C-alpha positions as CSV (number, residue, x, y, z in Angstrom):
1,M,-9.4,7.6,-6.0
2,S,-7.9,7.5,-2.6
3,R,-4.4,8.9,-2.4
4,D,-3.5,6.1,0.0
5,M,-5.3,2.8,-1.6
6,W,-2.4,0.8,-1.2
7,D,0.0,0.3,1.7
8,P,3.7,-0.1,-0.3
9,V,5.1,-2.4,2.4
10,V,2.4,-5.0,2.6
11,Y,1.7,-4.7,-1.0
12,G,5.3,-6.1,-1.8
13,R,5.4,-8.8,0.5
14,Y,3.2,-10.7,-2.4
15,A,5.4,-8.7,-5.4
16,G,5.5,-11.8,-7.5
17,E,1.9,-13.0,-7.2
18,R,0.6,-9.4,-8.0
19,A,3.4,-9.1,-10.8
20,R,2.3,-12.2,-12.9
21,P,-0.6,-11.0,-14.4
22,F,1.1,-7.7,-15.5
23,F,3.7,-9.9,-17.6
24,E,0.9,-12.0,-19.0
25,L,-1.2,-8.8,-20.0
26,V,1.6,-7.2,-21.5
27,A,2.7,-10.1,-23.5
28,R,-0.4,-10.1,-25.5
29,V,0.7,-6.3,-26.6
30,A,2.6,-7.0,-29.9
31,A,3.7,-2.9,-30.4
32,E,7.2,-3.1,-32.0
33,R,8.7,0.1,-31.8
34,P,6.4,2.7,-29.8
35,S,7.7,6.1,-28.8
36,Y,5.4,6.8,-25.9
37,V,4.2,4.3,-23.4
38,V,2.3,5.2,-20.3
39,D,1.9,3.2,-17.0
40,A,-1.6,4.3,-15.5
41,G,-1.6,3.4,-11.9
42,C,2.1,2.4,-11.7
43,G,2.5,1.9,-8.0
44,D,5.7,1.9,-6.8
45,G,6.9,1.9,-10.6
46,E,9.0,-1.5,-10.5
47,L,6.7,-2.9,-13.4
48,T,7.0,0.5,-15.4
49,A,10.8,-0.2,-15.4
50,Q,10.0,-3.4,-17.4
51,L,7.8,-1.4,-19.7
52,A,10.9,0.6,-20.3
53,A,13.4,-2.2,-20.5
54,R,10.9,-4.1,-23.2
55,W,10.8,-1.0,-25.3
56,P,14.2,0.7,-25.0
57,G,13.7,3.3,-27.6
58,A,10.2,4.7,-25.9
59,D,9.6,7.4,-23.6
60,V,7.8,6.0,-20.5
61,H,6.0,7.7,-18.0
62,G,4.1,5.9,-15.0
63,F,1.6,7.9,-12.7
64,D,-0.1,6.8,-9.6
65,S,-2.2,8.4,-7.3
66,S,-0.7,7.2,-4.1
67,P,2.4,9.8,-2.9
68,A,3.9,7.0,-0.8
69,M,3.8,4.6,-3.7
70,I,5.6,7.2,-6.2
71,A,8.2,8.0,-3.6
72,K,9.4,4.5,-4.0
73,A,9.7,4.7,-8.0
74,V,13.2,5.4,-9.4
75,P,12.9,7.1,-12.6
76,G,16.0,6.3,-15.3
77,E,16.6,7.0,-18.6
78,R,13.5,7.7,-20.8
79,L,11.4,6.6,-17.6
80,T,9.6,9.0,-15.5
81,F,6.7,9.3,-12.7
82,S,4.4,11.8,-11.3
83,V,1.4,11.8,-9.3
84,G,-1.6,11.9,-11.0
85,D,-5.3,10.7,-11.2
86,V,-6.6,8.1,-13.4
87,T,-10.0,10.0,-13.7
88,R,-8.2,13.4,-14.8
89,W,-5.2,12.3,-16.4
90,R,-4.9,13.3,-20.3
91,P,-1.5,13.0,-22.6
92,E,0.4,15.9,-23.7
93,R,1.1,13.7,-27.0
94,P,-0.9,10.6,-28.5
95,V,0.0,7.3,-26.7
96,D,1.3,4.3,-28.8
97,V,1.2,1.8,-25.5
98,L,-1.3,2.5,-22.4
99,V,-1.0,-0.1,-20.0
100,S,-3.3,-0.2,-16.6
101,N,-2.3,-3.0,-14.2
102,A,-5.1,-3.8,-11.2
103,V,-6.5,0.0,-11.0
104,L,-9.8,0.7,-12.8
105,Q,-11.3,-1.5,-10.1
106,W,-11.1,1.3,-7.5
107,V,-12.8,3.5,-10.4
108,P,-16.4,3.7,-10.0
109,G,-16.8,5.3,-13.4
110,H,-14.2,3.5,-15.3
111,R,-16.3,2.3,-18.2
112,E,-17.2,6.0,-19.2
113,L,-13.1,6.7,-18.6
114,L,-12.1,4.0,-21.4
115,P,-13.4,6.1,-24.5
116,A,-11.1,8.6,-23.6
117,W,-8.2,6.4,-23.0
118,V,-9.0,5.1,-26.4
119,D,-9.1,8.7,-28.0
120,A,-5.5,9.2,-26.4
121,L,-4.1,6.5,-28.4
122,A,-2.2,7.1,-31.6
123,S,-3.7,5.2,-34.7
124,G,-2.6,1.7,-33.9
125,G,-2.2,2.1,-30.6
126,W,-2.7,-0.6,-27.9
127,L,-4.6,-0.4,-24.5
128,A,-4.1,-3.1,-22.2
129,F,-5.4,-3.2,-18.7
130,Q,-6.5,-6.0,-16.2
131,V,-8.7,-6.1,-13.2
132,P,-9.4,-8.2,-10.2
133,G,-12.3,-10.5,-10.6
134,N,-12.7,-11.8,-7.8
135,F,-15.5,-9.6,-6.0
136,E,-17.8,-12.3,-5.3
137,F,-15.1,-14.8,-3.7
138,P,-15.3,-15.3,0.0
139,S,-12.1,-12.8,-0.1
140,H,-14.4,-9.8,-0.5
141,T,-18.0,-11.3,0.5
142,I,-16.5,-11.6,3.9
143,L,-15.5,-8.0,4.2
144,R,-18.6,-7.1,2.6
145,E,-20.3,-8.8,5.6
146,L,-18.3,-7.5,8.4
147,Y,-19.1,-3.9,6.9
148,A,-22.3,-4.4,7.3
149,T,-22.7,-5.8,10.8
150,G,-23.9,-4.1,14.0
151,R,-20.6,-3.6,15.0
152,W,-19.0,-2.0,12.2
153,R,-22.2,-0.6,10.2
154,D,-21.8,3.2,11.4
155,R,-17.9,3.2,10.8
156,L,-17.7,1.3,7.5
157,G,-20.8,0.5,6.4
158,D,-20.6,2.7,3.0
159,L,-17.5,0.6,2.2
160,G,-19.4,-2.8,1.3
161,R,-19.1,-2.1,-2.7
162,G,-20.7,-4.5,-5.0
163,V,-18.9,-6.1,-7.9
164,P,-17.3,-2.9,-9.3
165,V,-16.0,-4.7,-12.6
166,G,-17.3,-6.0,-15.9
167,D,-16.6,-9.4,-17.3
168,P,-14.2,-9.8,-20.6
169,A,-17.5,-10.1,-22.6
170,E,-18.5,-6.5,-21.5
171,Y,-15.5,-5.0,-22.0
172,L,-14.9,-6.8,-25.3
173,E,-18.3,-5.3,-26.7
174,L,-17.7,-2.0,-25.1
175,L,-14.1,-1.6,-27.0
176,A,-15.2,-3.0,-30.0
177,G,-18.2,-0.5,-30.2
178,L,-15.3,2.1,-29.9
179,G,-13.5,1.0,-33.3
180,C,-10.9,-1.6,-31.6
181,R,-9.7,-4.8,-31.9
182,V,-10.1,-6.8,-28.7
183,D,-8.6,-9.3,-27.0
184,A,-10.3,-10.3,-23.8
185,W,-10.0,-13.3,-21.4
186,E,-9.8,-14.3,-17.8
187,T,-7.8,-16.7,-15.8
188,T,-8.3,-17.9,-12.1
189,Y,-4.8,-18.2,-10.5
190,L,-4.5,-20.6,-7.5
191,H,-1.7,-18.7,-5.1
192,V,-0.3,-20.8,-2.5
193,L,0.5,-18.4,0.5
194,E,2.7,-19.1,3.2
195,G,2.7,-18.4,7.0
196,E,-0.3,-17.6,9.2
197,D,-3.3,-15.5,8.4
198,A,-2.0,-15.3,4.8
199,V,-5.6,-14.1,3.1
200,L,-6.1,-11.6,5.6
201,R,-2.0,-9.9,5.2
202,W,-3.0,-9.9,1.4
203,V,-6.1,-8.1,1.7
204,S,-4.4,-5.8,3.9
205,G,-2.4,-4.3,1.7
206,T,-5.1,-3.5,-0.6
207,A,-8.7,-4.2,0.1
208,L,-8.7,-3.4,3.8
209,R,-7.1,-0.2,3.3
210,P,-10.2,1.9,3.1
211,A,-11.5,0.1,6.2
212,L,-7.9,0.4,8.2
213,D,-7.6,4.2,7.3
214,R,-10.8,4.8,9.4
215,L,-10.0,2.7,12.7
216,D,-8.2,3.7,15.5
217,P,-5.8,1.2,16.9
218,R,-7.9,-0.6,19.4
219,E,-10.6,-1.0,16.6
220,T,-8.0,-1.8,14.0
221,E,-6.8,-4.8,16.3
222,E,-10.8,-5.9,16.9
223,F,-11.6,-5.6,13.4
224,L,-8.8,-7.5,12.1
225,A,-9.1,-10.1,14.8
226,D,-12.4,-10.5,13.6
227,C,-11.9,-10.3,9.6
228,G,-8.9,-12.9,10.2
229,A,-11.2,-15.7,11.9
230,R,-13.6,-15.4,9.1
231,L,-11.1,-15.7,6.4
232,G,-9.1,-18.6,8.2
233,E,-12.2,-20.6,7.9
234,A,-12.9,-19.7,4.3
235,Y,-9.0,-20.4,3.4
236,P,-8.0,-23.1,5.8
237,R,-4.2,-23.2,5.9
238,G,-2.6,-26.5,4.5
239,P,0.5,-28.3,5.2
240,Y,2.1,-26.6,2.0
241,G,0.4,-23.1,2.8
242,T,-3.0,-21.4,2.2
243,V,-4.5,-21.8,-1.2
244,F,-6.0,-18.4,-2.5
245,P,-8.0,-18.7,-5.6
246,F,-7.8,-15.3,-7.2
247,R,-9.7,-14.6,-10.6
248,R,-8.6,-11.7,-13.2
249,I,-9.9,-10.0,-16.1
250,F,-7.6,-9.4,-18.9
251,V,-8.3,-6.6,-22.3
252,V,-6.0,-5.9,-24.9
253,A,-7.3,-3.8,-27.6
254,R,-5.8,-2.1,-30.5
255,R,-6.9,1.3,-32.1
């Protein structure tokens, strides 16, 4: 998993929209007095701090593969952070609540990772994760088309991933087969984004990062202009902003 998959500044522009699925996910976790809570792929730690506020008696630890994100995280009483890779993470003690917010879509083998995460839970422990489910929406199909064009194929062609996540039914079956009680669902949000090139600015913080990391300044300018024009056609700006449909998949499982 890339160490710099997120741009903290660009990502932060839409903190409210990105935080909403986190709160709706965690609201379905009915743990009462957990002693150890982990946020896998915690980003800048702002949402991890919300876990500490909800369960003030718990030791809460957040880790992320991006040093830039962890550098922004603020530790507190019973709240710690570290740089770490979700594919290699193993807890030092059983976990009562394990949360992963919009991370597993970046992990090609994440379905194989889930049994280890269930094993990491204490008896009665909770696993809660959400992932974007919009990989067949124009925000992503346009990127894949661009990566495959003659102008960009040699530089970016290998980035044209398909659909890296499952649907709610797939995750329910997988985790139920591991002995968990599972609640899985999906929601499509209609975000209303302000300003010009709003969808381009959104994807520049996450989905476009692998491409932008490879391009020099001149190539970046050209690529963003091409990408922005296509996204602008797919998501026209209205008098009240740009409507950006965003599907997300939620899973809460109890061991």
